[in-house]
N, C-alpha and C positions, 0 to 999 in steps of 0.2 A: 252830362259829361264835365261841365265846369265845376260842379259840386265835388265830384270824385277827384278831379285834378287838385282842387283846393285842399281837400282833406288829405290827399296823398302828400302834397307839399308840406302840410302841417306835420305829417309824420316824419318827413325828411328833415325839416328844420329842427323840430323838437328833438329828434333822435341825435342828430349831429350836435346839438347844444348840450344835451344830457350827457352823452358819452365823451364829448370833447372836454366838458367840465370834469368828468370822472378821471379821464386820462391826464388832464392837466394837474389835478389834485387841488385845484382852487377855482373859485368862481371868478370869471373875468367878464369884462364888458362885452366881449364878442359872444360869450355864452348868453348873456342877458339879451342881446339883440336877436339871437336865434330863438330864444324862448318867446319873445314878443312877436317875431315873425310867425312862429308856429301857432300862437294864439290868434293872430289876425287871420291866417289862412283857415284855421279850424272854424272860427266864427263866420267867416265868409262862406265856407262850404256848408256849414249848418244852416245859415240863413237861406242859401239857395235851395237846399234840401227841404227846408220848412215851407218855402214858397211853392215848390213843386208838390209837396204833400197836400197842401191846402187846396190846390187846383186839381188834384187827381181824384178820380172816382174809386181808385183801388184802396183797399184796407191798409191802414198804416199801423205799424206796431207801436204801441205806447212805450214798450221797453226801450226801443232805440231812441225815441225822443227824450225820454227821461235820462238815460245814461249819457246821451249827447249833451244835454244841458248840464249835467253833473260834471262832465269832462271840461266843459268850458269854465265852470265855476272853479274847479281845481286848477286849471291852467292859469286863470286870472289870479287866483291866490298865489300861485307859484311865481308867476312873473312879477307880481307886486312885491312879494317877499324877497325875491332875488334882487329887485331894484333897491329895496331898503338895505339889504345886506351889502350890495355893491357900493352904495353911497355912504352908509354909516356903519356898516358892520365891522367887527374885528377881523383880523386875519384868521383866527381860529374859526369864526363862523363861516368865512369864505371857504376854508379848507373842508369843513364838514358839511357844507350845503349839498354836496352830491348825493347824500343819503336821502334827503327830501326829494331831490330831483328824480332819482330812480323810482321812488314810491309813486310820485305823481305821474311819471311816464307810464308805469305799469298800470295804474288806475285808468289812465287815458287810453291805453290799449284795449280795454274792455269794450267801450262803445265802438272803437275802430273795428275790432274783430266782429262785433255784433252787426255792424253795417255791412261788412263783407259777407257774412252768412246770410243776412236778410236780402242783400242786393244781388247775390249770385243766383240766377234762376234755376240752376241745376239742383241747388239745395232747397228742400221743402221742409225746413225745420220750424217747429212751433217756438214760441218764446222761451219756454223752459229749456229746450235743447240749445237754442241760440245762447241763452244766458250761461248755460253750463259750459259750452265750448269757449265762449268769450271770456269767462273767468279762468278756466283751466289753462289756456295758452299763456296769458301774462303770468299766472302763478307759476307755471313751469320755468318761464324765462326768469322770473324773480328768484326761484330756488337756485338756478344755475348761477345767476349774478352774485347772490349773496354767498353762495358756496365758494366762488372764486375769490370774493373779498375776504372771506374767513381764511382761506388758504394763504392769501397775501399777509394778513395780520399774523398768522401763525409763523410764516416765514421770517417776518420782521422781528417777532418775539424771539425766535430761535437765534437770529443773528445777534440781537441785543444780549441774550443769555450767553452766547459764545464770547462776545466782547467782554462781558462782565467777568467770565471765567478767566479770560486772558489777563485782564487788569488785576484780578486776584492773584494769579500766578506771578505776575510781575511784582506785585506788592510783597508777596512772600519771599521772592528772591532778593529783594532790596533790603530785607530785615536782617 
């Protein structure tokens, strides 16, 4: 139970950090703190789960162990890079950081989903099915998120185009 709680707290902290950064439009120290809290919780939960797995006589999926380790590696890279960008990065790099954050968050969801499918006794999926479902869920979320971002970019470009047309019209009337 403590492992599941720690992993769920990692999901909460990491999600709030990633989407808070996306909403703010720039990387802030508060987001950085949430990334590090998410990493700490994920590492704690993974360490507890590893200890339980080592003492258990039940078969343990190597898929979940591998993806869990990769998730921690990605989160560590993300937190370290976010720290660098916060301390030494340009304003432009702070504004664009959310793209990396979303990608790392989506990758992190793969082992999170895998743990859910493996850990819920009602499901009796093999590794192939777990991996398929665990990749499909973040992929669908990613498609929705990037489609929303694309619509936002298209809206901004349309506004800029309208403003440019207005300035052209004003310029023509002044001649």
